[in-house]
ZABA-35188 format. One line per 4 residues: their letters; for each residue x, y, z of C-alpha. Coordinates in nm, 3 decimals, always signed. Example, Ala and Ser with C-alpha at 12.3 -4.5 7.8 and 13.67 -1.06 7.14 Angstrom:
AS) +1.230 -0.450 +0.780  +1.367 -0.106 +0.714
END
This chain:
MNDI) +11.405 +14.597 +7.300  +11.793 +14.474 +7.389  +11.893 +14.207 +7.083  +11.950 +13.939 +7.309
KAAL) +11.546 +13.969 +7.422  +11.436 +14.004 +7.099  +11.620 +13.666 +6.977  +11.412 +13.508 +7.261
LRFP) +11.097 +13.670 +7.402  +10.808 +13.432 +7.327  +11.023 +13.145 +7.137  +11.043 +13.325 +6.803
VEHL) +11.313 +13.033 +6.669  +11.241 +12.635 +6.725  +11.619 +12.615 +6.786  +11.861 +12.906 +6.965
DSNI) +12.087 +13.048 +6.633  +12.411 +12.971 +6.740  +12.516 +13.328 +6.726  +12.261 +13.419 +7.000
AGKI) +12.360 +13.161 +7.210  +12.776 +13.282 +7.206  +12.645 +13.628 +7.297  +12.438 +13.461 +7.563
VETA) +12.729 +13.284 +7.717  +12.943 +13.589 +7.691  +12.685 +13.781 +7.828  +12.631 +13.525 +8.126
DECR) +13.030 +13.611 +8.181  +12.970 +14.015 +8.208  +12.698 +13.972 +8.396  +12.890 +13.741 +8.637
SWAV) +13.111 +14.028 +8.670  +12.857 +14.252 +8.787  +12.746 +13.963 +9.059  +13.056 +13.908 +9.174
TMTT) +13.129 +14.318 +9.161  +12.825 +14.367 +9.396  +12.921 +14.129 +9.665  +13.224 +14.226 +9.686
AAGS) +13.135 +14.623 +9.711  +12.903 +14.513 +9.985  +13.131 +14.280 +10.153  +12.893 +13.995 +10.170
GHPA) +12.604 +13.806 +9.984  +12.574 +13.492 +9.785  +12.848 +13.479 +9.499  +12.890 +13.129 +9.375
GSLS) +12.509 +13.046 +9.373  +12.433 +13.337 +9.171  +12.704 +13.216 +8.880  +12.555 +12.925 +8.857
SMEI) +12.216 +13.026 +8.803  +12.346 +13.330 +8.524  +12.235 +13.158 +8.258  +11.925 +13.050 +8.423
YLMV) +11.873 +13.347 +8.441  +11.913 +13.504 +8.119  +11.734 +13.287 +7.961  +11.389 +13.303 +8.193
YGVA) +11.435 +13.656 +8.183  +11.460 +13.654 +7.773  +11.156 +13.411 +7.686  +10.943 +13.596 +7.949
NITP) +10.689 +13.817 +7.819  +10.799 +14.044 +8.129  +10.976 +14.378 +8.015  +11.061 +14.704 +8.197
ENCD) +10.745 +14.857 +8.013  +10.481 +14.575 +8.123  +10.620 +14.464 +8.493  +10.379 +14.651 +8.655
GFER) +10.052 +14.531 +8.511  +9.854 +14.189 +8.483  +9.874 +14.085 +8.137  +10.223 +13.945 +8.109
DYVA) +10.408 +13.623 +8.232  +10.538 +13.660 +8.605  +10.861 +13.534 +8.734  +10.880 +13.370 +9.105
ISHG) +11.240 +13.359 +9.255  +11.253 +13.091 +9.539  +11.680 +13.076 +9.589  +11.660 +13.463 +9.674
HTSP) +11.986 +13.460 +9.823  +12.087 +13.452 +9.467  +11.984 +13.834 +9.386  +12.285 +13.940 +9.259
GAYS) +12.211 +13.715 +8.989  +11.893 +13.806 +8.946  +11.964 +14.136 +8.973  +12.255 +14.148 +8.656
ALAR) +12.033 +13.968 +8.445  +11.705 +14.240 +8.486  +11.991 +14.500 +8.423  +12.118 +14.330 +8.152
FGFF) +11.740 +14.358 +8.014  +11.740 +14.715 +8.076  +11.518 +14.723 +8.378  +11.767 +14.944 +8.551
DPGE) +12.130 +15.056 +8.571  +12.386 +14.771 +8.604  +12.622 +15.028 +8.778  +12.323 +15.122 +9.024
VMAH) +12.297 +14.802 +9.208  +12.681 +14.712 +9.161  +12.739 +15.061 +9.393  +12.438 +14.962 +9.613
FRQA) +12.375 +14.633 +9.677  +12.301 +14.510 +10.026  +12.332 +14.911 +10.114  +12.106 +15.005 +10.390
GSPF) +11.784 +15.195 +10.195  +11.845 +15.037 +9.865  +11.593 +14.841 +9.709  +11.850 +14.621 +9.587
QGHV) +11.845 +14.427 +9.913  +12.021 +14.077 +10.024  +11.704 +13.934 +9.884  +11.489 +13.982 +9.582
EREV) +11.252 +14.201 +9.717  +10.946 +14.363 +9.489  +11.086 +14.737 +9.496  +11.308 +14.627 +9.238
PGID) +11.136 +14.616 +8.889  +11.103 +14.242 +8.726  +11.045 +14.090 +9.058  +10.727 +13.937 +9.077
WGSG) +10.798 +13.786 +9.457  +11.011 +13.902 +9.786  +11.184 +13.570 +9.860  +11.425 +13.446 +10.087
NLGQ) +11.271 +13.197 +10.355  +11.364 +12.911 +10.132  +11.086 +12.703 +9.987  +10.822 +12.942 +9.933
GLSA) +10.882 +13.047 +9.580  +10.699 +12.741 +9.441  +10.397 +12.844 +9.613  +10.440 +13.206 +9.482
GVGF) +10.478 +13.084 +9.117  +10.106 +12.823 +9.204  +9.910 +13.170 +9.329  +10.008 +13.348 +9.015
ALAI) +9.888 +13.047 +8.754  +9.617 +13.015 +8.930  +9.527 +13.379 +8.922  +9.607 +13.375 +8.538
RARG) +9.396 +13.083 +8.487  +9.100 +13.285 +8.668  +9.135 +13.599 +8.454  +9.120 +13.407 +8.128
RNDH) +9.477 +13.432 +7.977  +9.752 +13.263 +7.848  +10.044 +13.409 +8.024  +10.330 +13.155 +8.189
VYVL) +10.528 +13.136 +8.520  +10.825 +13.061 +8.622  +10.993 +12.964 +8.889  +11.362 +12.955 +8.932
MGDG) +11.511 +12.733 +9.255  +11.770 +12.623 +9.408  +11.819 +12.229 +9.480  +11.921 +12.226 +9.933
EQVK) +11.597 +12.383 +9.957  +11.400 +12.073 +9.792  +11.383 +11.875 +10.081  +11.177 +12.163 +10.262
GQIS) +10.783 +12.043 +10.284  +10.609 +12.349 +10.146  +10.732 +12.268 +9.792  +10.548 +11.922 +9.827
EARR) +10.238 +12.135 +9.932  +10.304 +12.321 +9.637  +10.381 +12.070 +9.368  +10.050 +11.869 +9.462
IAAH) +9.816 +12.205 +9.424  +10.000 +12.273 +9.131  +9.941 +11.914 +8.995  +9.572 +11.910 +9.119
HGLA) +9.486 +12.212 +8.926  +9.602 +12.116 +8.606  +9.850 +12.419 +8.599  +10.023 +12.365 +8.297
NITA) +10.091 +12.738 +8.280  +10.390 +12.698 +8.506  +10.766 +12.582 +8.440  +10.987 +12.540 +8.759
LIDC) +11.387 +12.540 +8.734  +11.592 +12.436 +8.958  +11.963 +12.505 +8.971  +12.099 +12.169 +9.064
NEIQ) +12.473 +12.266 +9.126  +12.466 +12.006 +9.431  +12.628 +12.258 +9.682  +12.445 +12.462 +10.002
ISGR) +12.525 +12.657 +10.253  +12.704 +12.401 +10.479  +12.862 +12.180 +10.206  +12.749 +11.927 +9.961
TAEI) +12.326 +11.806 +9.937  +12.424 +11.457 +9.883  +12.581 +11.446 +10.254  +12.340 +11.716 +10.426
MKAD) +12.007 +11.590 +10.346  +11.958 +11.355 +10.043  +11.723 +11.342 +9.814  +11.634 +11.184 +9.476
IRKL) +11.476 +11.529 +9.321  +11.348 +11.355 +9.026  +11.133 +11.130 +9.176  +11.019 +11.364 +9.422
WEAD) +10.856 +11.574 +9.132  +10.722 +11.262 +8.965  +10.582 +11.107 +9.269  +10.359 +11.415 +9.264
GWYV) +10.274 +11.414 +8.905  +10.472 +11.701 +8.712  +10.690 +11.621 +8.445  +11.039 +11.653 +8.461
MECD) +11.308 +11.761 +8.233  +11.668 +11.715 +8.271  +11.932 +11.977 +8.095  +12.265 +12.153 +8.111
GHDP) +12.230 +12.482 +8.327  +12.512 +12.649 +8.183  +12.411 +12.562 +7.757  +12.186 +12.822 +7.648
SALY) +12.068 +12.629 +7.368  +11.986 +12.343 +7.532  +11.798 +12.583 +7.853  +11.615 +12.780 +7.549
ASLR) +11.475 +12.389 +7.409  +11.392 +12.255 +7.729  +11.172 +12.586 +7.805  +11.030 +12.599 +7.424
EARK) +10.948 +12.215 +7.484  +10.754 +12.266 +7.845  +10.508 +12.515 +7.707  +10.405 +12.246 +7.450
IDLP) +10.324 +11.966 +7.777  +10.010 +11.943 +7.919  +10.146 +11.919 +8.307  +10.296 +12.149 +8.514
VVII) +10.678 +12.080 +8.400  +11.049 +12.120 +8.615  +11.341 +12.130 +8.467  +11.644 +12.021 +8.635
CRTI) +11.959 +12.199 +8.509  +12.274 +12.052 +8.607  +12.559 +12.380 +8.684  +12.867 +12.425 +8.871
MGKG) +12.887 +12.631 +9.178  +13.066 +12.976 +9.194  +13.112 +12.878 +8.746  +13.346 +13.083 +8.570
VSFM) +13.535 +13.197 +8.833  +13.804 +12.916 +8.924  +13.851 +12.953 +9.270  +13.479 +12.957 +9.317
EDIP) +13.378 +12.673 +9.098  +13.227 +12.361 +9.267  +13.373 +12.493 +9.658  +13.113 +12.539 +9.913
DYHG) +13.309 +12.811 +10.101  +13.171 +13.064 +9.848  +12.849 +12.992 +9.915  +12.809 +13.320 +10.076
KAAV) +13.169 +13.495 +10.073  +13.289 +13.722 +9.883  +13.570 +13.797 +9.725  +13.801 +13.987 +9.821
GDLY) +14.156 +14.128 +9.727  +14.365 +13.968 +9.501  +14.088 +13.712 +9.460  +13.871 +13.951 +9.310
IKAM) +14.065 +14.114 +9.068  +14.147 +13.745 +8.923  +13.774 +13.698 +8.930  +13.771 +13.990 +8.676
RELG) +14.024 +13.834 +8.488  +13.930 +13.523 +8.423  +13.550 +13.665 +8.348  +13.704 +13.921 +8.070
ASPA) +13.612 +14.228 +8.336  +13.753 +14.520 +8.439  +13.874 +14.535 +8.789  +13.802 +14.911 +8.771
LLDE) +13.449 +14.772 +8.833  +13.494 +14.775 +9.175  +13.638 +15.128 +9.233  +13.350 +15.248 +9.033
ALER) +13.106 +15.082 +9.227  +13.293 +15.202 +9.582  +13.299 +15.562 +9.463  +12.931 +15.592 +9.376
RSSA) +12.824 +15.408 +9.653  +12.988 +15.674 +9.913  +12.866 +15.926 +9.744  +12.617 +15.870 +9.492
PMPK) +12.200 +15.934 +9.549  +12.070 +15.644 +9.686  +11.861 +15.433 +9.445  +11.439 +15.471 +9.532
GRRV) +11.326 +15.188 +9.359  +10.939 +15.101 +9.246  +10.676 +15.167 +9.482  +10.467 +14.880 +9.478
NIDR) +10.107 +14.944 +9.432  +9.776 +14.759 +9.513  +9.443 +14.889 +9.342  +9.100 +14.900 +9.441
PAVD) +8.911 +14.570 +9.289  +8.603 +14.573 +9.074  +8.388 +14.389 +9.305  +7.996 +14.464 +9.379
TGEP) +7.986 +14.374 +9.752  +7.617 +14.370 +9.757  +7.399 +14.531 +10.006  +7.390 +14.435 +10.372
VDYD) +7.208 +14.155 +10.562  +6.992 +14.276 +10.890  +6.934 +13.976 +11.098  +6.672 +13.919 +11.324
PAKQ) +6.788 +13.997 +11.701  +6.500 +13.737 +11.799  +6.724 +13.472 +11.646  +7.094 +13.391 +11.764
TDNR) +7.340 +13.280 +11.480  +7.702 +13.267 +11.432  +7.943 +13.527 +11.312  +8.126 +13.242 +11.063
SAFG) +7.800 +13.200 +10.948  +7.736 +13.580 +10.863  +8.034 +13.578 +10.694  +7.984 +13.274 +10.494
KALD) +7.641 +13.407 +10.338  +7.780 +13.754 +10.279  +8.076 +13.578 +10.075  +7.780 +13.377 +9.888
DIGR) +7.625 +13.701 +9.779  +7.937 +13.872 +9.713  +8.016 +13.543 +9.489  +7.661 +13.516 +9.285
INYG) +7.701 +13.893 +9.198  +7.992 +13.902 +9.022  +8.063 +13.525 +8.905  +8.038 +13.559 +8.543
ASGR) +7.986 +13.924 +8.552  +8.187 +14.125 +8.262  +8.418 +14.334 +8.372  +8.467 +14.247 +8.738
TPLL) +8.781 +14.120 +8.948  +8.765 +13.715 +8.975  +8.711 +13.644 +9.395  +8.944 +13.304 +9.445
VFDC) +8.833 +13.157 +9.741  +9.121 +12.899 +9.930  +8.990 +12.606 +10.106  +9.213 +12.331 +10.313
DLAG) +8.961 +12.101 +10.397  +8.693 +12.235 +10.598  +8.470 +12.456 +10.385  +8.149 +12.359 +10.596
SVKV) +8.346 +12.443 +10.876  +8.430 +12.820 +10.791  +8.115 +12.829 +10.571  +8.297 +12.876 +10.229
DAFA) +8.065 +12.633 +10.063  +7.817 +12.810 +9.931  +8.017 +12.991 +9.797  +8.211 +12.680 +9.650
KACP) +7.905 +12.607 +9.465  +7.801 +12.901 +9.333  +8.117 +12.964 +9.223  +8.317 +12.659 +9.129
DWFI) +8.584 +12.795 +8.871  +8.646 +13.028 +9.187  +8.672 +12.772 +9.474  +9.040 +12.675 +9.520
ETGI) +9.021 +12.358 +9.734  +9.420 +12.287 +9.814  +9.367 +12.032 +10.100  +9.534 +12.018 +10.426
QEHA) +9.858 +12.213 +10.294  +9.782 +12.526 +10.526  +10.170 +12.639 +10.480  +10.179 +12.622 +10.087
TATV) +9.830 +12.772 +10.072  +9.895 +13.074 +10.246  +10.186 +13.200 +10.018  +9.954 +13.030 +9.733
AGAA) +9.692 +13.288 +9.845  +9.867 +13.582 +9.900  +10.085 +13.572 +9.565  +9.715 +13.494 +9.375
SIAG) +9.614 +13.848 +9.550  +9.872 +14.080 +9.354  +9.799 +13.864 +8.991  +9.462 +14.026 +8.907
VVSL) +9.204 +13.898 +9.140  +9.107 +13.903 +9.483  +9.220 +13.679 +9.711  +9.032 +13.500 +10.022
WADF) +9.159 +13.218 +10.223  +8.943 +13.099 +10.549  +9.049 +12.853 +10.802  +9.069 +12.811 +11.175
GVFG) +9.299 +13.014 +11.377  +9.550 +12.806 +11.480  +9.576 +12.715 +11.132  +9.537 +13.008 +10.917
LAET) +9.771 +13.258 +11.114  +9.940 +13.043 +11.375  +10.085 +12.759 +11.216  +10.171 +13.032 +10.894
CNQQ) +10.290 +13.296 +11.048  +10.647 +13.293 +10.873  +10.386 +13.331 +10.546  +10.169 +13.579 +10.658
RLND) +10.478 +13.746 +10.707  +10.625 +13.707 +10.387  +10.257 +13.826 +10.288  +10.339 +14.155 +10.453
INNT) +10.656 +14.205 +10.308  +10.558 +14.159 +9.936  +10.234 +14.357 +10.060  +9.954 +14.163 +9.897
NLKL) +9.591 +14.150 +9.935  +9.491 +13.863 +10.087  +9.172 +13.855 +10.300  +9.219 +13.566 +10.569
VLTH) +8.937 +13.494 +10.744  +8.999 +13.246 +11.092  +8.624 +13.127 +11.164  +8.804 +12.966 +11.486
VGLD) +8.970 +13.136 +11.728  +8.968 +13.214 +12.146  +8.867 +12.961 +12.387  +8.526 +12.988 +12.181
VGED) +8.635 +12.640 +12.005  +8.523 +12.494 +12.333  +8.580 +12.059 +12.283  +8.883 +12.097 +12.042
GKTH) +9.065 +12.180 +12.361  +9.404 +12.372 +12.373  +9.570 +12.235 +12.065  +9.278 +12.438 +11.844
QSID) +9.216 +12.747 +12.069  +9.391 +13.058 +11.886  +9.474 +13.258 +12.182  +9.752 +13.442 +11.997
YISL) +9.564 +13.608 +11.689  +9.623 +13.985 +11.766  +9.967 +13.894 +11.938  +10.112 +13.775 +11.580
LRNT) +9.946 +13.995 +11.363  +10.062 +14.296 +11.615  +10.389 +14.173 +11.498  +10.347 +14.330 +11.112
FGWR) +10.345 +14.611 +10.975  +10.058 +14.618 +10.708  +9.793 +14.349 +10.845  +9.503 +14.506 +10.973
LLVP) +9.240 +14.313 +11.210  +8.863 +14.287 +11.213  +8.691 +14.089 +11.491  +8.324 +14.164 +11.450
GDPN) +8.102 +14.160 +11.738  +7.788 +13.976 +11.590  +7.681 +13.849 +11.286  +7.528 +14.237 +11.151
QADR) +7.904 +14.332 +11.199  +8.025 +14.037 +11.063  +7.859 +14.086 +10.740  +7.953 +14.409 +10.674
MTRW) +8.308 +14.353 +10.765  +8.280 +14.110 +10.535  +8.184 +14.311 +10.253  +8.407 +14.596 +10.339
AIAE) +8.736 +14.390 +10.360  +8.696 +14.202 +10.014  +8.649 +14.562 +9.828  +8.933 +14.721 +10.020
PGNI) +9.308 +14.706 +9.922  +9.553 +14.549 +10.149  +9.605 +14.246 +10.378  +9.319 +14.224 +10.631
CIAM) +9.230 +13.935 +10.855  +8.872 +13.872 +11.027  +8.845 +13.673 +11.339  +8.551 +13.496 +11.504
GRSK) +8.476 +13.220 +11.720  +8.192 +12.931 +11.633  +7.955 +12.960 +11.881  +7.612 +13.133 +11.838
IPLI) +7.567 +13.443 +12.004  +7.312 +13.736 +12.077  +7.310 +14.044 +11.805  +7.444 +14.364 +11.986
TSVD) +7.170 +14.631 +12.058  +7.134 +14.913 +12.233  +6.924 +14.978 +12.551  +6.560 +15.009 +12.330
GTPL) +6.663 +14.610 +12.199  +6.758 +14.801 +11.852  +7.047 +14.630 +11.651  +7.322 +14.860 +11.691
FGKD) +7.521 +14.733 +11.328  +7.177 +14.689 +11.130  +7.011 +14.967 +10.912  +7.187 +15.238 +10.857
YEFR) +7.544 +15.140 +11.000  +7.868 +15.168 +10.786  +8.162 +14.993 +10.927  +8.464 +15.202 +10.952
YGAM) +8.793 +15.086 +10.965  +8.920 +15.199 +11.314  +8.648 +15.286 +11.492  +8.527 +15.169 +11.830
DTLR) +8.186 +15.100 +11.854  +8.013 +15.280 +12.191  +7.762 +14.979 +12.333  +7.696 +15.170 +12.615
KGSD) +7.769 +15.509 +12.868  +7.851 +15.555 +13.201  +8.053 +15.722 +13.418  +8.228 +15.492 +13.716
AAII) +8.434 +15.290 +13.521  +8.511 +15.172 +13.109  +8.417 +14.816 +12.996  +8.645 +14.778 +12.655
ATGH) +8.564 +14.417 +12.493  +8.614 +14.255 +12.176  +8.446 +14.010 +11.959  +8.226 +13.811 +12.080
MASR) +8.301 +13.865 +12.450  +8.092 +14.208 +12.369  +7.773 +14.047 +12.457  +7.943 +13.909 +12.753
ALRA) +8.052 +14.227 +12.864  +7.673 +14.391 +12.798  +7.520 +14.131 +13.034  +7.785 +14.240 +13.291
WEIL) +7.654 +14.641 +13.204  +7.322 +14.472 +13.312  +7.427 +14.322 +13.659  +7.620 +14.658 +13.751
RDQD) +7.313 +14.846 +13.655  +7.122 +14.651 +13.873  +7.376 +14.734 +14.150  +7.360 +15.089 +14.094
VSVS) +7.736 +15.132 +13.908  +7.749 +15.299 +13.603  +7.962 +15.162 +13.324  +8.074 +15.268 +12.972
VYHA) +8.105 +14.948 +12.721  +8.305 +14.977 +12.363  +8.375 +14.703 +12.177  +8.705 +14.751 +11.980
GCPL) +8.652 +14.566 +11.623  +8.968 +14.684 +11.510  +9.205 +14.609 +11.812  +9.512 +14.679 +11.610
HLDH) +9.448 +15.065 +11.533  +9.264 +15.166 +11.817  +9.062 +15.484 +11.874  +9.207 +15.736 +12.069
VAVA) +8.904 +15.958 +12.117  +8.718 +15.681 +12.227  +8.980 +15.555 +12.442  +9.056 +15.864 +12.580
AAAD) +8.690 +15.872 +12.699  +8.746 +15.547 +12.893  +9.021 +15.695 +13.072  +8.799 +16.002 +13.153
TGRI) +8.601 +15.722 +13.356  +8.972 +15.650 +13.586  +8.885 +15.272 +13.520  +8.934 +15.042 +13.214
VTFE) +8.871 +14.677 +13.214  +8.947 +14.511 +12.909  +8.770 +14.188 +12.781  +8.914 +13.964 +12.561
DHHA) +8.911 +13.565 +12.458  +9.281 +13.633 +12.370  +9.608 +13.590 +12.589  +9.584 +13.833 +12.851
ASGL) +9.947 +13.954 +12.830  +9.949 +14.045 +12.470  +9.621 +14.082 +12.341  +9.336 +14.378 +12.356
GSLV) +9.468 +14.445 +12.696  +9.822 +14.557 +12.634  +9.715 +14.706 +12.310  +9.476 +14.964 +12.539
ASKL) +9.802 +15.024 +12.805  +10.012 +15.135 +12.511  +9.758 +15.363 +12.380  +9.696 +15.505 +12.668
MEMG) +10.080 +15.559 +12.695  +10.057 +15.702 +12.355  +9.819 +15.989 +12.482  +10.043 +16.034 +12.827
RCCA) +9.654 +15.923 +13.004  +9.691 +15.719 +13.309  +9.412 +15.556 +13.469  +9.320 +15.196 +13.662
LRTM) +9.374 +14.956 +13.385  +9.273 +14.564 +13.457  +9.306 +14.343 +13.165  +9.054 +13.964 +13.180
GVTR) +9.136 +13.715 +12.907  +9.308 +13.397 +12.866  +9.562 +13.323 +13.132  +9.678 +12.916 +13.072
YGDS) +9.588 +12.687 +12.831  +9.201 +12.609 +12.761  +9.008 +12.289 +12.872  +8.792 +12.112 +12.632
GASA) +8.459 +12.129 +12.693  +8.173 +12.352 +12.563  +8.221 +12.695 +12.519  +8.058 +12.875 +12.811
EVLS) +8.223 +12.583 +12.995  +8.540 +12.696 +12.848  +8.528 +13.102 +12.953  +8.354 +13.030 +13.272
SMGL) +8.646 +12.819 +13.399  +8.868 +13.105 +13.278  +8.650 +13.313 +13.473  +8.532 +13.508 +13.208
DPED) +8.163 +13.466 +13.280  +7.970 +13.850 +13.253  +7.987 +13.778 +13.614  +8.342 +13.742 +13.664
LAKA) +8.354 +14.069 +13.484  +8.098 +14.289 +13.667  +8.319 +14.166 +13.955  +8.590 +14.317 +13.835
VRET) +8.468 +14.655 +13.774  +8.325 +14.648 +14.127  +8.709 +14.595 +14.225  +8.847 +14.845 +14.035
ILVR) +8.625 +15.079 +14.150  +8.683 +14.978 +14.556  +9.087 +15.027 +14.470  +9.026 +15.342 +14.322
END
């Protein structure tokens, strides 16, 4: 452990020794020279904000219990960086504390294939949350703090932020969640240099930062952000306060480099030529740093960064429930029952991974109310604050707990698409349950009918999507998803639907059925055409099969419960009939139909293909009526199949 880290870690003294304070001042200038060099070598970046945040970075990474040895584990402090564009400052501080070689980051900053990207990413050791979309870092910190509390730890969370982002609504949401849940294990620090990319913060959008935080229940402190002793004292005092604390750090943009100081232009511009040399001289560093960095950039092997893995949680998912074919129920109720069952089995059990369930004022509608009563310490109510909740739940899931957030489709995904994209980038372990998707939402009308959930998740690279065909499958998908690492979305409508059965009336997803991701379910076999449906539309497809059977038309029916990863064997079998009709409660141009078409092209298969789905915004009315008005009745499907056969 280096001398500065040893003097700061966990606040060993009441007041910072003047010699140590002096060393931190010297170290800050050394780190500034690294930050300026890496942006100059890359020809781009945000040097000035990195310079103003430098003492903040050094102090936080100094006092926090996070080291190269423990940064991949859970039993430690966490640091969330919201103003991720100041990555040169973060990387320099981490290099100073031994997380990696400073020469490595100076050489390979913003180079394609390097982990040292323009905004902080988790591939860099010591970075707990990849950010860049301003306004999301505090939500991540709140997620970390909730996970720490659920695991019964006394670790602390530090959130580093810029002043320009303070007007974003998601920060207000996160502040309220932290205060409401009494998260005294979180300290936020704001680099208040009064400059953002377009100029002065007061001219671009006025905000009384202190009053904003006080109004939401935080304890507010202020200090000189370039004074190590003042920062140390403030951070130490914050740990004694039984409230979440924010420290407004007064700083100077471009600190230490005269031509950058208090100049908006250098928010996002690298120093070049003689100006770079001038900067190095003022910081007491050698301009030869740049030559060394450029040489290494062009010839040295690319650093690999760390691999971010998700461990399989220690969760007992219980035994599946078999529903009675004679009684219709809805998929969301089956999900809620399975969740309640899993909660009761694991709540308070030694050695089990905590399961945090997040709700945005919809517990009864999304069927997490039973879990809330059975497992009150694992239930997190966040109010009508979806943007923060998406990030809070995602961040919590990489801090030693399983996170599940249930919401309506338009709120949990369409409204928070960017947050779910960031969860994907951060390789989180979130279970997103959307209980109201498609036209099946019915009476709530077009604003609430989520008809784009497949296409939105299709635009990500790590999310997996499960769309249960009936309550039996919903039960099994829920149990599988909670124990399976990675981001998984379960999407379902709200109406009661029949169980999927074989021709003899036996439930297809009951008894010995075991859910397997990517498998397509063969519901019926036929030779004249094939229907591929997803979700609650499977039961309507089976009704169409009966109509066609009575008309001497033989069709296969498949259920695609994992539409983002279609089973090529089943798609090939469907194509062998020569005609496929896809059937979905989703935008017809961007959902299951387009995915089947892509799979056929990928496989080099050719057959007649017709897509049936949502072709306009839906009406407000009973689910069956809305689907009927969209031309999605079983009779409509049967007609489409016959027409496809005739065209052939």
